[in-house]
C-alpha positions in Angstrom: 130.5 -88.1 -147.4 128.0 -85.8 -150.0 127.9 -82.2 -149.6 124.4 -82.8 -149.0 125.3 -84.7 -145.6 128.1 -82.5 -144.2 126.7 -79.3 -145.5 129.8 -77.6 -146.5 130.0 -76.6 -150.2 132.8 -79.0 -152.1 136.3 -77.1 -151.8 135.9 -75.3 -148.8 137.7 -76.4 -145.7 135.8 -76.3 -142.0 137.4 -74.4 -139.3 138.7 -77.9 -137.7 139.8 -78.7 -141.3 142.5 -76.1 -141.2 146.2 -76.1 -140.3 146.6 -75.0 -137.0 149.2 -72.7 -136.7 148.7 -70.7 -139.9 145.0 -70.6 -138.5 146.1 -69.2 -134.9 148.4 -66.3 -136.6 145.5 -65.2 -138.9 143.2 -64.8 -136.0 145.8 -63.3 -133.3 146.8 -60.6 -136.7 143.1 -59.3 -135.7 142.5 -59.3 -132.0 142.2 -56.2 -130.4 143.0 -57.3 -127.0 145.0 -60.5 -125.9 143.1 -63.6 -126.7 142.9 -67.1 -124.4 143.7 -70.1 -125.2 140.4 -71.4 -124.2 138.4 -68.9 -126.6 141.3 -69.6 -129.2 140.6 -73.6 -128.9 136.6 -72.8 -129.0 137.1 -70.8 -132.7 139.2 -73.3 -134.2 137.6 -76.5 -132.7 140.9 -78.1 -130.9 141.6 -79.2 -127.7 142.9 -76.4 -125.6 146.1 -78.4 -124.9 146.6 -78.3 -128.6 146.5 -74.8 -129.1 148.8 -73.7 -126.1 151.2 -76.0 -127.6 151.0 -74.2 -131.0 151.3 -71.2 -129.8 154.6 -71.6 -127.4 155.7 -73.1 -130.5 155.0 -70.2 -132.9 157.0 -67.7 -129.4 159.9 -70.1 -129.8 159.8 -70.0 -133.5 160.0 -66.0 -134.2 162.5 -65.7 -131.2 164.5 -68.2 -133.1 163.9 -66.4 -136.9 165.0 -62.8 -135.1 161.4 -61.6 -136.2 160.8 -58.1 -135.9 157.7 -59.1 -133.4 157.0 -61.3 -131.0 154.0 -63.7 -129.7 153.7 -63.0 -126.0 151.2 -64.2 -123.3 150.1 -61.1 -121.4 147.3 -60.9 -118.9 146.6 -64.4 -119.7 145.7 -64.5 -123.3 148.4 -64.1 -126.5 148.9 -61.7 -129.0 151.5 -59.9 -131.7 154.1 -57.3 -130.1 156.6 -55.5 -131.9 160.0 -56.6 -130.2 161.7 -53.6 -127.6 164.6 -53.5 -129.7 163.1 -52.3 -133.1 161.1 -49.2 -131.0 163.2 -47.3 -132.6 162.1 -48.3 -135.9 157.9 -47.9 -134.9 158.5 -44.8 -133.2 160.1 -43.0 -136.4 157.2 -44.6 -138.1 154.6 -43.4 -135.8 156.2 -39.9 -135.4 155.8 -39.3 -138.8 152.3 -40.3 -139.3 151.6 -37.4 -137.1 152.6 -34.9 -139.6 149.9 -36.3 -142.1 146.3 -35.2 -142.1 143.6 -37.1 -140.6 140.9 -38.7 -143.3 137.3 -38.1 -142.9 137.3 -41.8 -141.0 139.2 -40.6 -138.5 137.8 -37.4 -138.0 134.4 -39.1 -137.8 135.5 -41.9 -135.4 137.3 -39.0 -133.3 134.2 -37.9 -133.4 132.2 -40.4 -131.7 135.1 -41.2 -128.8 134.4 -38.1 -127.8 131.0 -37.3 -127.5 130.0 -41.4 -126.7 133.4 -41.9 -123.9 134.5 -44.0 -122.7 133.6 -46.2 -125.4 134.9 -50.1 -126.8 135.8 -50.1 -130.2 132.6 -52.2 -131.1 130.5 -49.5 -130.0 132.3 -46.9 -132.2 131.9 -49.3 -135.4 128.1 -49.5 -134.5 127.9 -46.0 -134.4 129.3 -45.6 -137.5 128.2 -49.1 -139.3 131.5 -49.9 -140.7 134.5 -51.5 -139.2 136.6 -49.1 -136.9 139.8 -50.8 -135.7 142.8 -49.5 -138.1 141.2 -45.9 -137.5 141.3 -46.5 -133.8 145.1 -47.8 -134.1 145.9 -44.6 -135.9 144.1 -42.2 -133.2 145.9 -43.9 -130.3 149.3 -43.8 -132.2 149.1 -40.1 -132.8 148.0 -39.6 -129.4 144.6 -38.3 -129.7 142.5 -41.1 -127.9 143.8 -43.6 -124.7 142.7 -46.5 -123.1 140.3 -45.7 -120.2 139.6 -49.3 -118.8 137.6 -51.9 -119.8 133.6 -52.7 -119.9 132.5 -54.5 -116.5 130.1 -56.2 -118.9 132.0 -57.9 -121.6 135.7 -56.9 -120.4 136.1 -54.6 -124.0 138.8 -52.4 -123.4 137.3 -48.8 -123.2 139.0 -45.2 -125.1 138.2 -41.8 -124.1 140.2 -38.6 -125.8 143.2 -37.1 -124.4 144.7 -33.9 -123.4 146.3 -33.6 -126.3 143.4 -33.8 -128.4 141.5 -30.9 -126.3 145.2 -28.9 -127.4 144.6 -29.8 -131.1 141.0 -28.6 -130.8 141.8 -25.6 -128.9 139.2 -26.7 -126.1 139.8 -26.3 -122.2 137.7 -29.4 -121.5 135.7 -31.6 -122.7 132.3 -29.8 -121.6 133.3 -27.2 -124.4 132.4 -29.5 -126.8 129.2 -28.0 -129.2 126.4 -29.4 -128.1 125.2 -32.0 -131.3 121.1 -31.2 -130.7 121.1 -27.8 -132.2 122.3 -29.4 -135.4 120.1 -32.2 -135.9 116.7 -31.6 -137.7 113.7 -31.9 -136.1 111.4 -34.9 -136.3 108.6 -32.6 -138.2 111.0 -31.2 -140.7 112.3 -34.8 -141.6 108.6 -36.0 -142.1 107.6 -33.2 -143.9 110.9 -33.4 -146.3 110.2 -37.3 -146.9 106.0 -35.7 -147.5 107.4 -33.1 -149.7 109.5 -35.5 -151.8 106.4 -37.8 -153.0 104.5 -36.6 -155.6 100.3 -36.9 -155.3 99.2 -39.0 -158.1 95.0 -39.7 -158.5 94.5 -41.8 -161.3 90.4 -40.2 -161.5 91.5 -37.0 -161.5 90.6 -35.0 -164.6 93.0 -33.7 -167.1 93.7 -30.3 -165.9 92.7 -27.1 -168.3 94.2 -24.2 -170.5 92.4 -21.8 -167.9 92.9 -19.1 -165.9 95.3 -20.2 -162.8 92.8 -20.3 -159.6 94.0 -18.6 -156.3 93.6 -22.1 -154.5 95.3 -25.1 -154.7 94.4 -28.9 -153.5 97.2 -31.0 -153.0 97.0 -34.8 -151.8 99.7 -36.5 -149.8 
């Protein structure tokens, strides 16, 4: 079958051509919440029974090999979790990370959560224009944000700020957050700045002479 017939560039494998177990591992590494067998079967274009068997095989394999993580079936879906016996190592890493300063990306993401709470990860990413999954995990680890239920329409996890956030910010409550409106330029000001940035040019206008300046200046926009 030719490339024109399949619509797939030569040498590029389709999702259905991928090895199932590595493909499942790749997808589960980036999920934000447990992924159902139905969803995984759909995106990987495989029968649900085949996907379910592969997931259980992977879970058993990780246990036999004594990996530091495990694959669990939780709340109707599958997701990677750290094994409880390695909790001390994870706790040490998280606590050590709390001593570091927040990056600019983390501060911006935290501001979005504070002002748009409760808000999902996808909504935060939409506001900032970049993927915020890693930054959100950092804020969760530092105890600055926490889960606040799920979105009724999509089931996505919602997040809000914590009391620890208030302590670090020196606020008694979220109602003490400064208003955003005073820091945003007025529409008229933005329009004026845009017009001032565009120079006028009239190809039919006469060349300026070297005579004395006049008190009246006409500018076209």
